[in-house]
C-alpha positions as CSV (number, residue, x, y, z in Angstrom):
1,M,0.0,0.0,0.0
2,P,1.6,3.3,-1.1
3,A,0.3,5.2,1.9
4,L,2.2,3.0,4.3
5,V,5.4,3.5,2.4
6,A,4.7,7.3,2.3
7,I,4.2,7.3,6.1
8,R,7.7,5.8,6.5
9,H,9.6,7.8,3.9
10,N,7.8,11.1,3.3
11,P,8.2,13.5,6.3
12,V,5.2,15.6,5.4
13,L,2.8,12.6,5.3
14,K,4.5,11.1,8.3
15,A,3.8,14.2,10.3
16,L,0.2,14.2,9.1
17,Y,-0.3,10.6,10.2
18,E,1.3,11.1,13.6
19,R,-0.7,14.3,14.2
20,L,-4.0,12.5,13.5
21,V,-3.1,9.4,15.7
22,N,-1.9,11.7,18.5
23,N,-5.2,13.5,18.3
24,G,-7.1,10.3,18.9
25,K,-8.0,9.1,15.4
26,P,-7.9,5.4,14.8
27,K,-4.8,4.3,12.8
28,K,-6.9,3.1,9.8
29,V,-8.6,6.5,9.6
30,A,-5.2,8.2,9.7
31,I,-4.0,5.9,6.9
32,V,-7.0,6.8,4.8
33,A,-6.3,10.5,5.3
34,V,-2.7,9.9,4.1
35,M,-4.1,8.0,1.1
36,R,-6.3,11.0,0.2
37,K,-3.4,13.5,0.7
38,L,-1.1,11.3,-1.4
39,L,-3.8,11.3,-4.2
40,I,-4.1,15.1,-4.0
41,L,-0.4,15.5,-4.2
42,S,-0.1,13.1,-7.1
43,Y,-2.9,14.9,-9.0
44,G,-1.2,18.2,-8.4
45,V,2.1,16.9,-9.8
46,L,0.4,15.5,-12.9
47,K,-1.7,18.7,-13.4
48,S,1.2,21.2,-13.0
49,E,3.8,19.0,-14.8
50,K,6.3,20.0,-12.2
51,P,8.3,17.7,-9.9
52,F,7.2,17.3,-6.3
53,D,8.8,19.9,-4.0
54,I,8.9,18.9,-0.4
55,N,9.3,22.6,0.7
56,Y,6.1,23.7,-1.1
57,Q,3.6,24.9,1.5
58,M,0.3,23.3,0.9
59,A,-2.9,24.3,2.7
60,D,-4.4,21.6,4.9
């Protein structure tokens, strides 16, 4: 599952996952939130035709 790999290796998505779990969300709900964020990021990269920039500030 790409979301699990992203949680391990992408600091932005890892922070999102940890924040949700620390706020009391079940782990599966947090994983689905990471899946959705990963989908949104992927779509943005495809739409803009620019490489992913980890320093880009995205609104939550």
